[in-house]
N, C-alpha and C positions, 0 to 999 in steps of 0.2 A: 088139610089144616096145617097152618104154620104155627109152631109152638116155640116160644122163647123160654129157655131154661138156663139157669145158672149152673155151671159145671160143679160148683161146690155144693149146691143144694138141688139135686135133680128132682126131688119131690115137689118143688115149688116151680110153677110155670105160669106163663101168660099165653092165652090163645090170641093170635094175631089174625084178624079176619079180613081187613080191608087193605088192599094193595094200591099204590105203592106204600111202603113203610120207610119213613126217614128216621135215622138214628143220629142223635147229637145232643149237645148240651142246651141248645136253644129250646125254649118251651113250645115253639111252633112245630117241633118234630112230632111224628107219630109216637115215637119212643124217646122221651127226654131223659138223659142220664146226667146227673149232677156230679161230674168228675172232671177235674181240671186237665186230665190227659186226653179228654175227648174234645174234638173240635165242635164249634157251634152246629154245623151241618156236616156230619162225619161220613155217613154211609147211607145207601138206599137199597132196599130189596124190591125188585120189580118182577113182573110176570110177562112172559112172551111165549105164545103158542103152548100154553099149559105148563111151561117150565119156569122155575124160579132162578133169579140171578141176583147177585149182590155186586154193587159198584161202590168204589171209594169216591167221595165227593171232594177230592183235593184236600184231604185232612192232613194235619201236620205229622201225625204219628203213624198213619196208614191203617188199612183194614186188612185183615187176614182171614183166610178160610183154611182150616186145618193147618195152621201155622205157615201157609204160603201167602205171600203178599199179593193182594189184588191189584193188578195193573190195568186190567180191562174187565168188563162185566164177567163175573165168575159164576158158572153154573152151579147151583146148589143141589145136593143129593140128601136123602134122609140121613140124619145123624151127623151132618157136617157141623163143625164148630166155627162160628164167626167170632173173631176177636177185634175189638175196636180200641 
């Protein structure tokens, strides 16, 4: 199960069950985030061979995993932190 959790409020989370998951400001995303620093279509989480990956969708401010900028699909591990 993929779980979205805010770092500031770890007791609050959302279960994400359907892949791929798109993240961005546009309401057409799986996860729409109303924040001007986030691009309309910012990032995407996908599955391949049972593994999860996050990709940046050419966003203006970038996508980061554990504070490392994503420049190609980045393999996700349990407890990784994605920042958009």
